[in-house]
N, C-alpha and C positions, 0 to 999 in steps of 0.2 A: 864582155864583162865590164861593169862600171869601174872606172879608174880614178876619177877625181872625187874628192870628198863630197862635193855637191851631187854628183851623179850617183854616188853610193846612198846618200840620204834620200834622193829622189826614188831610187829603187825600193828602199824601205817604206817610204810613204805610199808608193804605188801598191805595194803588197797589202798594206793595212787598208787603204782605200778600197781595193778590190774586194777584200773580205766584207767590209761594211756594205758596199754596193750590192754584193751577191746576196747578203742577208736581206737587204731592203727589197730587192727584186723578187726574192722568194716569198717574202711577206705579202707583197702586192699580188703576186700570182695566186697565193692562197685565198685572198679576199675575192679575187675575180672568179676563181674556181667555185667558191661558195655560192656566188650569184648564179653561175652556170648550172650548178647542181639544183638550186632552188627552182630555176626556170624549167629544167628537165623534169623535175618531180611534179610540176604543175601547181605548186603552192604559191599563189600570188602574194600572200602576206609575207611569207618567208623571203621571197624574191625581193620585195620592196625593202625589207629590213636589211637584207644582205647588200643590196645596192647602196643604201644609205651609209652602211659601214664601209663599203669599198671606195666610195667617192673621195673622202678625205685622204685615204691611203694613196690613191692614184695621184691626187693633187700634190701630196707630199713628195712623191717620186719626182715630180717636175721640179719642185723647189730645191731638192737635193741633187738635181742633175743626173738622175738615174734614167729618166725617160724624157722624151721630147714632148713639149706642150701639145702639139697637134696630135701626136699618137694617143696621149691620154684623153684628149678631147674626143677623138674618134671612138675610143673604147667605151667611154662613159655614154656617149650618144647612142651607140649601137646596143649597149646593155640596157639603157633606159627604154629604148624603143621596144626591145624584146619583152621587158618587164611590163610595159604598158599594154602590149598586145596580149599578154597573158591575163591581165586584169579584165579585159573586155569579154 
């Protein structure tokens, strides 16, 4: 258990930050899931729209420190490739 005032404060900050990060990760996953569903349904227009909405959310996850830059880059790249293949 935290003993010093600083470590108690850190524990409180970590709890708050954990909740914020959890909500942010959930939001990102929702956007990615919408792209996946649009791809699965075969609707190219919906997939493009969903991807356009998901990209800024994923990028925001990087700036907020929730996800690693390369992870997001890889996810966007793979989703974009699948959406492009759907349009052909």
